[in-house]
N, C-alpha and C positions, 0 to 999 in steps of 0.2 A: 961339453957337458951341459945339459939343459938344467936351468934353475927350476927346482920343483915349484909347482904352483901352490901359492899359499891360499888356503881355504879362506873365503870371505865370510866373516861372521855377520850376524844381524846388525851389530853396532857399527859395522864399517859401511853399511849401505848409505848412499848419499841422501836418500829420502829420509832415512831415520835421523841422520845428522841434521838435516834441515828442519825436521820436526822438533828435535830436542837438543838444540845446540848447547844448552846449559849443563848437560850431563857429561861427565868425564868418561873416557874410555875405560878406565879402571873400574868405574862404577857399573859399567854396562857389561863387563866381562862375564859375570855370573849368569847373565841372561842369554848367553850365546845360544843355548839350545832350548831356552824356555820360550817357545814360539807363542804360546797362548798369552803369556805375560807380556810379551813384546807387543802384541796387538792391543793389549789393554793400555800399555804405556803410549803406544802410537796414538790411540784415540784420546787418552787423557791429557797428552801434551799439547793437543791442538788448542790454539788460543782463540776461543770464541769470544765475541763481544758480550759484555755483561748484560744480562736481561734488565729491562727497565720496567717501571710502572708496577702494576699489581703482580705480574709474573715474577718480579725480582723478590718478592716476599714469599714466594711459594704458591701463590694463588693459581688456580687452573681455570682456563676458559670454560664457561658453563653454557650448554646449549639452551636457548630460550624456548621453553615449551609452556603448555598451559599450566603445568604444575609449578613452574618457576616464576612466571610473570604475575605481578600483583593483580588482584581482581579488577581494580580500577583501571589498570593498563589494558586488560583484555576488553573491558567494556568500552573504553575510549577508542580501542582499535577498530571497533565495529562501525562501519559506515551506516549510521542509523537512517540517514536520508535515503540511501540506496535501498536499504531494507524496506523502508516505507513505500518507495516507488515500486519495488517488486511486488509488495503486498497489494498495492493499489491496482497494478496490472492484472493480477490474479482475480481480484475482486471485480474489476470491470468486465473481465471475460465471463464471469458467472452471473453478473447482474443483469436483470431485465432492462431493456432500453428505456422503459418508461418509469423506472423506479426513481430516477433522479430528476425527472421532468417535474415542473412545478405548474400549479394551476393559477391562472389569472382570469380576468373578465374576458380575455380574448381566446382562451382555450387552455390546452394542456401541452406545454412544451412546443414541439413542432406541429402539433395538431391544432389547427385554427378552426374556430367556429365558422361554418359556411363551406368547409371542405367536403368533398365526397369521401366515402369510405375508402375508395381506391386511392385517393390522394393521401389520406391519413396513413394507409398502409405503406405507401411509397415513401412518405416522409419519415416514418419511424422504423421501417423494416419489420413491422409486426402485422400479422394477419388477423383479421377480425371476421367473426361469423355471427349470423343472426342468433339472438338468444333463444334457447330451447323453449318451445311453447308459445313463442311470439307469433301470433297469426295476423297481426294488424297489417294492413296494406299500405297505409300512408305513413304512419309513425312506427318505427321499429328500433329496438335496442340491438347494438352490436357489442360483442364481448371479445377480448383477446383470446386467441385459440390456445395459448399456453403461456406459462411463466409468471403471470401476475394475477392476483385476485382483487376484487373490490373495485373494478373499473368497468363502466358501461358508457357507450356512446349512443345518444339518442339522435336518430336521423329522421327527418321529415322529407319525403319525396327524394330520398337519396343523399340529402345534405345534412351534415352534423349541425344540430341546433342547440345541443346541451350535452354536458359531460358530467356523469355522476361518479362520486367517490363514496364507496360503501364500507361498512365495518371490515377491518382486516387489511385495508389498503395502507401502504407506507407513504403514499403520495401526499405532499403538502402544498400549500399555496406559496406564492412568491414571498409573501410576508411571514411565512412560517406557521400558519394555522394548519392543523391536521386533526385526524380522529383522536379524541381525548383532550383537545384543547379546551380550557375553561372559558365561560362567558366573559369573565373579567379579562382574560388574556386577549380575547377577540376585541373587546372594547379598546384595549391598549394598542393592539396591532393596527386597528382601523379607527383612530380617534375621530369622533364626530361624524362618522360615515356608516354607522350601524343603525338599522331600524329594527326594533324588537316587536315581535308579534307572538302573543301567547297562544298555546295550543293545549290540548287535554293532558299530555304527558311530557311537557317541556316547552320549548320556545323555538321560533324561527328568528334567526338573526340574519338580516339581509344587508349585504355590503353593495353600495353603488359607487362607482368611480366618479371622481370629480373631473376627470379629463374630458376634453371636448370630443364628442363622437362616441364616448363610451357609456353614456347614460342609458343606452338601450340594453345594456348587459348587466348582469347581476351575479353575485355569489351568494347562495342561500345556505346557511348552516342550520342544521337541526340539532337541538341539544336535548339531553335527558333531564329528568327531574332533579338530578344531582348537578346539573349545570355544565355538563361536558358534551362536546360535539360527538354525535353518533354517526352522522353522515353529512355530506354536503355536495353541492353541485354548482357548476358555472354554466351560464347559457344566456340565450336571448329572451327578453321579456316578450310575451307572458309564459312561454314554454318552461322557463326556469322555475316558475312558481307552481307548476302542476304537481299536486301532491301524489298522484298515482302514476306518474310517468305517462306512458302511452295508453294506459287503460282508460 
């Protein structure tokens, strides 16, 4: 005669006994058919390690977003130097090649007095054309074809002998003089090297370099009755002193 198979209840399962060894069988007998409650006990009896740190006190991790970070943290996180470099790249791409060039007694940036117009174009990447209405044969003014105002190259027999900076130009000298600079500032920029000549509606302030071999060249500033630079030019003497340019 076969021994009837005894039904195995949930508390008899080895896994259950392993999970909850502290519970007596008599305590588990009412749960024999309570499957859902069994699963609750099974999960609840697992011995997880106690949480530590902030999580132990009930704190929850917070996603760091622009609304949770302090303003000073957000500002500090920005790579300002990188932003400046990117801004400078964009600016350089839109800036005329001659806007940052500076005037000296030798010329304007890469444009040197004595160059041909073709050489000046090659040195700067800027095309120059004869000024409209200029019918002179020996002396002619050349203007940039686009991108910058207030700049003219005077050429005699095809070679640059003078460079004019007119109102509206952003170009300045190596020492920092520009359109709008005061006479007092010119005297401070070129101490002891400025010669002043009066004219009907202002002055001519002429700078002559002390360097050997440079005394043939000048920078002549024209000022208004208010004592500010209205235009200036660099070039070889005597062409740099001609009041009417090529006329």
